[in-house]
N, C-alpha and C positions, 0 to 999 in steps of 0.2 A: 348465278348468272350475274349477279353483282361483282363477283370475285372476280369474273372474266373481266371486267369493265377496268379492274384497278390498273395502275402502271405496274410493271414488272416487280420493280423493288418492294412495292407495298404488299403484294400476295407473296412475294416471298419474306418480309417481317412477318406477315401474318400465320405463315404456315411453322417458321421458328416459334413464334408464340406460343401454340397449338404445342408442338414438341415440347418447348420450354416446361409450359404448364404439365405435361403428362410427367415429366422427369420430376419435376417438384413434388407432384401430389401422388401419383401412383409409384414410379419407382423409388423414389427417396433419393435421386442420385442429382444432389446439389450440386456440385461442381460442373456437371454438364448440362443443368439449366442453367447457371450462370454463361456457360460456353455459348449456348442457344439465344441467350439475351444478349450479349454482346456482338453477334452476329447480325440478329436481328436489326438493332441500334444501329450499327456500321451500316447496312442496306439502307437505313431511312436517311443517314446523316445526321450531324452532329450540328447542324443549324438550329434557332428558336424557331419551334414552330407555336401555333398558337394552342393554347391550352386546352383540353377537353372537356372542361367545364365551364369555357367562357360563355357557352351560349349561342355560338355564332350561327348556329344550324347545319355544322357538320355530322357527316353521318356517325354513327359509333363506330365504322367499319373503316374511319378514315386515320391516314399515317398518325395524326397528334395520339390520337387513341391507342394506338398499336404501340407507339412507342413508350406511353405512360404505362401500358399494362408491362410492357416488357421490364421498364423500372422497377415495376410493383412485385412481379414474379423474382426478379435479381436480388431485389432489398430483403423477401423473403427467404430466398437460398443463402444468401449470405451471414444472413442471422441466424439459420439453420447449423452453419459451420462456425459459428463464432467468429466469423470475420466481419461484425458488424463495426469495428474500427473504419473500414474500405467504404461503407457504405456511400458517405456524401460526397467523398472525392468520386465515387463509380457514377453516382446521376450526373454530377458536374459537368464530367465529361463528354457528355451528349446536350446538356442544357447551358453549359458555359458558367450562367451567372444565377444566383440563385432566384431573382425575378421573375426567371422564365420556368422556374418549377411548378409543374402541375400541383394542384391544392392536393390530390392523392397522394402524390409523390411525399410532398412536404409533410402531410399528417403523419405518413409512415414514419418519416427521419425522427419528426418529434417525438412520436411517442416510443421509436426504438431505443434513442438514445435518452429518453427519458426512463426506460425499464431499466438500463444498464448504469444507470446515476452517471449519467454525462451530459448533463442539459446545457453546459457552456459551448458544448460543442454547436448547439443549434441557436446562441445566441444572436450571433450578428446574420447568419441566415435569413431567420424568422425576421427579425428587424428590416432587413432590407427587401424582403417578399413583403411585408406589411405597408411599407412606403410607398412602395409601387402603386402609380395612380391607376395603371391598367388593373391591377388586380382587385383595388377598391370596389370596382363594379362586378366581381365575382359573388357569388350567390353563397362559395362557401366560405366567402372573406369573414364574417362575423364569428363563425364556428372554430375557424383556424387561429383566429384572435382570442378567442377564448381558451384555445389550447395551448396556444405560446402562453399567456399569460400564468395558467394553471399548472404545464409541467417544465417551463425554462424558467421565466422571471420570478415569480415567487419562490419557487425551490432554491435559487442562486441569492434570494435576499434582495432582487431589485425592485425596492418597494416603489420609490419615486420614479422610475422609467415606468414601471407599470402604472401609476397613476396618471402620469403624462400622457401616456398610451390611451388609456380609457377615456380623459377627458377630451383629448383631441383628437377622438375618432366620431365620424360624423355616421356611421352604422349604427348605433345603438341609439335609443331615445332617453329622456331623463330618468324613467324607470329602470333602466339597463345598466345606466352608469352608475347609479347610486348603489344597484345590487352587488356590482362589481368593484367598486370603492369598499363596500362592505367587506366582502372577501377579502381585499388586500388588507385591509385594518385587520381583520381577523388574524390573517396570516402573520402579519408584523408583530401581534401580540405574542403568539405562539413560537416564533422567532426568537422574542427578546425572551418568553419564560426558558425556551432550552440553552439559549446563549447563559441564562443564568444559573440555571440548573449544573451548565457544563463546568462555568467558572467555580460553583461552590465544590463540584466533584474534584476539581483539580487542586483547589486551596485544600479540602481532607485529604489528597493522598500526598500533596508537600509536607503538611502537618505530619502524617504518618511516616513519610519516609524520614522526616526530621527528627521525629522520636525514634524510630529505629537506630539512626545513624547514631543519636545521644546514647543510646541504651550502649550499641558496641562501641562508641568510645569510652564510656564508664568500664565496660570489661575489660577494654585494652590496657587502660589505664590502670586498673586493678593487678590486671597480669603482669607488667611490666614494675611496680610497686613490689609485688611477691618475688618477683625476679631479682630485684635490686637486694632485697632482702636476704635471700638465698646466696647472691654473690658474696655480701658482705659477710654473710655466717662463714662461707667457705673459705674468705680469704683470712677473717680471725682463725678459723679451725687450721690453716696451713701454717698460719705465723708460728703456732706451738710446734709444730713437727720438728724433731731433732735433724735438723740437714746436716749438719756435721757428721752426727754419726751415719745418718744415709750415704754421706761421700765417703768415708771413712770405710764402710761395710764395702760400696760397690770399689773400692780401689783394693780392699783385701781379697775379694773376688777375682779381680783381674790379677793379683798374684799368684793365688793358689791355681786357676786355671790355664793362665799363660806361662807364667812363670816357673811355679814350683810343680812339683810331682805329688800329686796327691796320695801315690802309694808310698812317699816315703815316710819315715817315722818322725822327721823335723819337718814337715810340713802339717803336725796333727795341730801342735799349739796353734796356729793362725787359722785352722779350718775352726777348731772350737771358738778362737775368740770372733769368728763370723758370724757363727751361728748363735751367737749370743749376740750379737749386734743387731740382726736381723729381726730377733724375737722383742727387742727392745723397740726398734723401728716399728714391727708388727702392732705390737701393745699400745704404742703411742698414737699410730694412725687410726685405729678403731678404739679408741676409747673417747669418753667424755671431754667435751674442750676443757672443765677445771678440773679435769682429774690431775695429783698432783703427779710432777714428773718421776718417772724410775730412775733411782738412784743405781749407780754403776756399782 
């Protein structure tokens, strides 16, 4: 009977919320669930609405509550499809500015981007929401502030900003402030230790790389030295080769093959001389360097 008293758009949004929840939980059809959530939020409009956790006395079935629930279902569906990068822009298209985000939506966004190790996405969004005066009166403010400290500021190493936020917060008493400041100090020490270990590992890696490069350079230098010696030895060896005899043998071969008839008796002395010259040249090439030269 209460549903009949709603405006038509609120009833339509509530119906779309039920469909989206069924598609998400029962049918696991995440794309269709996001479509239903978009349709429901569009039917409610994109203007700012009171936060469902503001304690304004509004019914749990109010438009603000339905809109927040639609965003919660959409966030879960987008995360299931690994489209977490679209989550923040998706919710901001219906709330315009971070200050108007419901506490439950902000909480899910912080936890989601912390889980995927992208807490910097929520850095400015969370800061804007926490600085808003109207949000400081919400009962969820202190828990969201703690969530923002632990999952956004500290993982990013923003220790000074975290200390300023805690000291300037009126919702914490002195004991809570001391506890948070102690947590920040401990996180700073752990951060410093990780940085030192990372620097030491980088130095060890650089030293190992330098050692390997030094060994490779030494091997390359040794190979070049051996190659130079081999080339010098070969040049010394070829210096003693009977080049004149080789040239003469080549010339005689040219005469025998091109100018003379090998079957002619007059060509036999030239062929015999050619054979003798090739034998001497062969013996000179494949003999030791200090072997005495062959006598004609």
